[in-house]
N, C-alpha and C positions, 0 to 999 in steps of 0.2 A: 504493500500500500504506500503510494507516494505521499511524502510529507510536504506541506506548504507552510510558508510564513504568513504573518498577518497581511503584509502588503501584497503577497501573491493571491491571497484570498480576495482582497478588495479588487485587484485587477481582474481576476477570473469572474467575479460576480458581474462586473461591468461588461465583460466580453460575452459570457454565455449564461450566467446565472446558475451554472451546474457545478456543484462541488461533490458529487456522488463518488463514494469509494476512496476519498482522500483521508489522510491522517492529519487531523487538526487537534489532536489531543494536547491539552495543557496550554493552548494558545489563549491570548487575551483578545477577544473579539467583541468587547463591550463598546457601547455608544456607536453602533453601526446601523445603517439602513440596509437590511437584508430581506426585503419583501419578496415573496414568491421564489426563494432560492431553493434548489434541490440539494438536500444533504443525505440522500438515500445511501444506506449502508456505510455511512461515514463514521470515523472514529472521533468522537467529540468528548471522550472521557476526560474529566477534570478541566474542561474548557470554560472560560469566562465569557458568557453571552449576556451579561447583565446590561440593563439600560439600552437595549437594542430593539429595533423593530423587525420582527421575523414573522409578521402576519402572512398567512397563506403559504408558508414554506413547508417543504416536505422532509420529514425525518424518518421515513419508513426504514425499519431494520437498522437504525443508527444506534451507536453506543454513546449515550449521554450520561452514563453513570458518574456520580460525584461531581457533576458540573454545576456552575453558578448561572441560573436562569432567572434571577430575581429582577424585579422592576422592569420587565420587558413585555413586549406585545407579541403574543402568539395566537392572535385571533384567527380561527379557521385553519390552524396548522395541522399537519398530518403526522401523528406519532405512532402509527400502527406498527406493532411488533417491536417497538424500540425499547431499549434498556435505559431507564431513567432512575435507577435505584440510588437512593441516598442523595439525590440532588436538591439544590436550593431553588424552589420555584415561588418564593414569597413575593407578595405585592405585584404579581404579574397577571396578565389577562389571557385566559385560554378559552374565551367564549366560542362555542361551536367547534372546538378542536376535537380531533378523533384520536383516542388513546386505545383503540381496540387491540386487545392482546398485548398491551404494553406492560413492562415490568416497572412498577412504581413503589416497590417496597421501601419503606422508610423515607420516602420523599416528603419534603416540607412545602405545603401549599398555603401556609398561613397568610391570611389577608389577600388571597388571590381570587380571581373571578373565573368560575367554571360554568357559567350559565350555558345550558344546552350542549355541554360537552358529552361526547360518547366515550364511555369507559367499559364497554362490554367485554367480558372475558379478560379484563386487566387484573393485575395483582397489586393491590394497594395495601397489603398487610403492613400494619404499623405506621402507615402514612399519617402526617399531621395535616388536618384540614380545619384547624381552628380559625374561626372568624371568616370563613370563605363564603362566597356567594355561589352556591351550587344549585340554583333553581333549574328545574327541568333536565337534570342530568340523566343519562341512561346507563344503567349498570347491570344489565342482564348477565347472570352467571359471573359476577365480579367478586373477587376476594377482598373483603374489607375488614378482616379480622384485626382487632386491637387498634383500629384507627382512633385518632383523637379529633373530635369535631365540635368542641365546645363552642356554643354560640353561633354556629353556622346556620345559614339559610338554605334548606333543601326543599323548598316548597315545590310541590308537583313533581318531585323526582321519581324516576322509575327505578325502584330498588327491588322489584319482584324477584324472589329467589336468591337474593344477595346473601353472602356469608358475612354477617356482622357480629360474629361471636366476640365477646369481650370489648366491643366498641364503646368508646366514651362519648356519649351524646348528650352531655349536660346542657340544657337550655337550647338544644338544636330545634329549629322550626321545620317540621316535616309535614306541615299542613297540606292535605290533598295528595300526599305522596302514595305511591303504590308499593307497599311492603308485603304483598301477598306471598305467603310461603317463604318469607325471609327467615334466616336463622339468626336470632338475636340472643341466644343463650349466653348468660353471663354479662350482658351489656349493661351499662349504666345509663338509665333513662330518666334521671332526676330532672324534673321541670322540663322534660322534652314535650314539644307540642305536636300532637297527632290529630289535630282538628280535621275532620272529614277525610282522614287517611284510610287506606285499605290495608288492614292487618289480617285479612282472612287467611287462616291456615298458618300464620306466622308462629314461630316457636319463641315464646317469651319466658321460658322457664329459667329460674336462677337469675333473673334480671332485677336491678334496683329500680323500682317504679314510683318512688316517692314524688308526689305532686305532679305526676304526668297527666297531661290534658288529652283525653280521648273523646272529647265532645263530637258526636255524630260520626265517630270512627266505626268501621266495619271490623268487628272482632270475631266474626263467625268462624268457628273451627280453629281458633287460635289456641295454642297450648300454653296454659298458665299454671303457676303454682297455686296451691290452695290459699284462699284469702289474700289475693293480690291487692296492693294499695293503688287503686285506680281512681281518678277524679273524673 
């Protein structure tokens, strides 16, 4: 895999907009305009992409593990099958981005915007989603074990069948969300809002349910411990 310098990256973006299959690991690519650039199968591990505009760019099958992606614009970006494990994605915008089958274990999304993002079949185990705006996200067959999502907004999210075991969802707003047949065993749902949410068939055994709001929620067939504290 051929390695490029920062200046070579800038020049190639101007010429072709295609950086597929290059080694850009460890480079500082912050404060750049990289709209609609192709990074397919690129090595971006440990790369600094902070404060850059990468909207509509493609990162299919790329290695972004341990990278700095904070305070950047990734609206509509394609991250299918990419490895973003342990990366810093704080204060960035990922609205409409596609993370299908991406590896996001331990990634930090604190204060980021994920509205309408696709996270189907992705692995977000242990990821930090605190204070994120994740309205209308799609997470079919997604691993969300042990995520931290304190105070996040997941209104209308599609979490049907999601694995949320051990998730920390204190104060998370899941109004109107679809959590049918989701696995929430051992999750912390203190002051979590499930107004008009669909929890049909969900597994809520062993969860902390103190002051949880289930007004107009569908709990048909949900698995609950005896005497749960529901409001």
